[in-house]
C-alpha positions in Angstrom: -26.7 -47.0 -7.5 -28.6 -48.6 -4.5 -31.7 -49.6 -6.7 -29.4 -50.9 -9.5 -27.5 -53.3 -6.9 -30.8 -54.4 -5.4 -32.2 -55.2 -8.9 -28.9 -57.0 -9.9 -29.1 -59.1 -6.6 -32.8 -60.0 -7.9 -32.2 -61.0 -11.2 -28.9 -63.3 -10.4 -31.1 -65.1 -7.6 -34.0 -65.3 -10.1 -31.6 -67.1 -12.5 -29.5 -69.0 -9.9 -32.3 -70.4 -7.7 -34.6 -71.9 -10.5 -37.6 -73.7 -9.1 -36.2 -73.8 -5.6 -38.5 -70.9 -4.6 -41.9 -69.5 -5.8 -40.6 -65.6 -6.1 -37.4 -63.5 -5.9 -38.2 -59.7 -5.5 -37.4 -56.6 -3.9 -38.8 -56.6 -0.4 -42.3 -55.0 0.0 -43.4 -55.3 3.5 -43.9 -59.0 3.4 -43.0 -59.5 7.0 -45.3 -57.1 8.6 -47.6 -59.1 10.7 -50.9 -58.1 9.0 -49.3 -59.6 5.7 -48.0 -63.1 7.0 -51.2 -64.9 5.8 -50.5 -63.7 2.2 -46.8 -64.1 2.3 -46.9 -67.7 3.4 -48.9 -68.5 0.5 -45.8 -67.5 -1.9 -43.0 -69.3 0.0 -40.5 -70.5 -0.4 -39.5 -67.2 -1.5 -36.6 -64.6 -1.4 -36.7 -61.1 -0.8 -33.9 -58.4 -1.1 -33.8 -54.9 0.7 -31.0 -52.1 1.3 -30.3 -51.8 5.0 -28.3 -48.6 5.4 -24.7 -47.7 4.9 -21.5 -46.0 6.0 -19.5 -43.5 4.0 -15.7 -43.4 4.4 -13.1 -40.7 2.9 -10.8 -42.2 0.4 -9.2 -39.0 -0.9 -10.3 -36.1 0.8 -8.0 -33.8 -1.5 -9.7 -35.0 -4.8 -13.4 -35.3 -3.1 -13.3 -39.2 -3.4 -15.3 -41.4 -1.1 -16.8 -45.0 -0.7 -20.1 -46.1 0.5 -20.3 -49.3 2.3 -23.8 -50.4 2.2 -25.7 -53.4 3.7 -28.2 -55.7 1.6 -30.1 -58.4 3.2 -31.4 -61.3 1.4 -34.4 -62.8 3.1 -35.1 -66.4 2.7 -38.5 -67.7 3.9 -39.7 -71.0 4.2 -42.7 -72.7 5.9 -43.5 -76.0 7.5 -46.5 -77.9 7.6 -45.3 -80.6 10.0 -42.1 -79.6 12.0 -39.4 -77.2 12.8 -36.8 -79.4 11.6 -38.6 -80.1 8.2 -38.8 -76.1 8.0 -34.9 -76.0 8.2 -33.8 -79.2 6.6 -36.6 -79.5 4.0 -39.1 -82.3 3.4 -39.4 -85.7 1.4 -41.0 -83.5 -1.5 -38.7 -81.3 -3.8 -41.2 -78.5 -3.2 -40.4 -78.5 0.7 -37.3 -76.5 0.6 -35.5 -75.7 3.6 -34.1 -72.9 5.0 -30.6 -74.6 5.3 -30.8 -75.1 1.6 -31.6 -71.5 0.7 -28.8 -70.4 3.0 -26.1 -72.4 1.1 -27.8 -71.2 -2.4 -27.7 -67.6 -1.8 -24.2 -67.6 -0.3 -22.8 -69.8 -3.1 -24.6 -67.5 -5.7 -24.1 -63.9 -4.3 -20.4 -64.1 -2.5 -17.5 -62.1 -4.2 -20.0 -61.2 -7.0 -19.1 -57.6 -8.5 -22.8 -57.3 -10.1 -21.1 -56.2 -13.5 -18.6 -54.1 -12.0 -20.8 -52.0 -9.9 -18.8 -52.8 -7.1 -15.1 -52.8 -6.1 -12.9 -56.0 -6.6 -14.1 -57.6 -3.2 -17.5 -57.9 -4.6 -20.4 -58.9 -2.3 -19.2 -59.8 1.0 -21.1 -62.1 3.4 -21.4 -60.7 6.8 -24.2 -62.7 9.1 -26.9 -64.9 8.8 -29.8 -64.0 11.3 -33.1 -65.7 12.2 -35.7 -63.1 12.1 -38.7 -65.0 12.1 -39.0 -68.7 13.7 -42.1 -70.6 13.0 -44.6 -68.1 13.3 -47.7 -70.1 13.3 -50.5 -69.3 10.7 -53.7 -71.2 9.7 -51.9 -72.7 7.0 -48.6 -73.4 8.1 -45.5 -72.0 10.3 -43.5 -69.3 8.6 -39.9 -68.9 9.3 -37.3 -66.2 7.6 -33.6 -66.0 7.8 -31.8 -62.8 6.8 -28.4 -63.2 5.0 -26.4 -60.0 5.0 -24.0 -58.9 2.5 -21.5 -55.9 2.6 -21.2 -53.9 -0.7 -18.4 -51.1 -1.3 -18.5 -48.6 -4.3 -16.8 -45.3 -4.7 -18.2 -42.1 -5.5 -17.1 -38.4 -6.2 -18.4 -35.4 -4.6 -19.1 -32.2 -6.7 -17.0 -29.2 -6.8 -17.7 -26.7 -4.4 -20.5 -24.6 -5.6 -21.6 -26.8 -8.8 -24.5 -28.7 -9.4 -24.7 -32.0 -11.6 -24.4 -31.3 -15.3 -27.2 -31.9 -17.7 -27.3 -35.3 -18.9 -29.8 -37.1 -21.3 -29.1 -40.7 -20.9 -31.9 -42.4 -18.5 -29.1 -44.8 -17.4 -26.9 -42.1 -15.9 -27.2 -41.8 -12.4 -27.2 -37.7 -12.5 -30.3 -38.2 -14.7 -32.6 -37.8 -12.0 -31.7 -34.2 -11.9 -32.6 -33.5 -15.2 -36.0 -35.7 -14.9 -37.1 -33.6 -12.0 -36.1 -30.1 -13.4 -33.2 -29.5 -10.9 -30.9 -26.7 -11.1 -27.8 -27.9 -13.2 -24.4 -26.6 -14.0 -23.1 -25.9 -17.6 -20.8 -28.5 -18.9 -17.1 -27.7 -18.9 -15.7 -26.4 -22.0 -13.5 -28.9 -23.9 -9.7 -28.7 -23.3 -8.7 -27.7 -26.8 -5.6 -25.2 -26.5 -2.7 -24.8 -24.3 -0.6 -21.7 -24.1 2.8 -22.0 -22.4 5.9 -20.3 -21.8 9.3 -22.1 -22.2 12.3 -20.8 -20.5 15.8 -22.0 -21.4 17.9 -22.0 -17.8 21.2 -21.6 -19.9 20.5 -18.5 -22.1 17.5 -17.1 -20.3 15.5 -17.2 -23.5 12.0 -17.4 -23.7 9.8 -18.9 -26.2 6.0 -18.4 -26.3 3.9 -21.9 -27.4 0.5 -22.4 -28.4 -0.5 -25.9 -28.7 -4.0 -26.9 -30.2 -5.2 -30.2 -28.5 -8.1 -30.5 -30.7 -5.7 -31.1 -33.8 -3.6 -33.5 -31.8 -6.5 -35.5 -30.9 -7.7 -35.9 -34.6 -4.4 -37.0 -35.7 -4.3 -39.6 -33.1 
């Protein structure tokens, strides 16, 4: 799910930001100091990263939980002239300022459920942080602002002692266990028949009943 959400954020921003940025991608170490010179050549840019999560219990009896994760959208800009130009942009459309990107990212992502992957609140904006301010490099000053979003989605634990079942669909999250040859549990048998004993409280009569669920499903 984490990878799917990261990629969904990237794809939405790619479409929504248009020519405001040169690239939108998952974060790949661009802010490591040894990479600044290369990174500044690709800005304005947006990088998306998973920032950790908290897990809470929603229904312990039914083994239902919720993951509350943080995703950071890092907006990188550069200025060849002044700090103000780096924030507010310049005379040219290519000189996009960080203030513009902050507005655009918040506008495009806030409340988005990303094709139903998240709960009804969607992406919840939390913080806007300056993480790099006018780091001077030979061909300009690099600035980066991080916009943090909270994302929540439910998940269920396995039954005690069971492993994930065999799945063949690569889009199923549990496919990784099949892909890497991990131990798996047999698929539960279909619920096809039910045997019941009906007791008449007035007469004490007992009636044995066998219900074929499979036939009922076919009829419906």
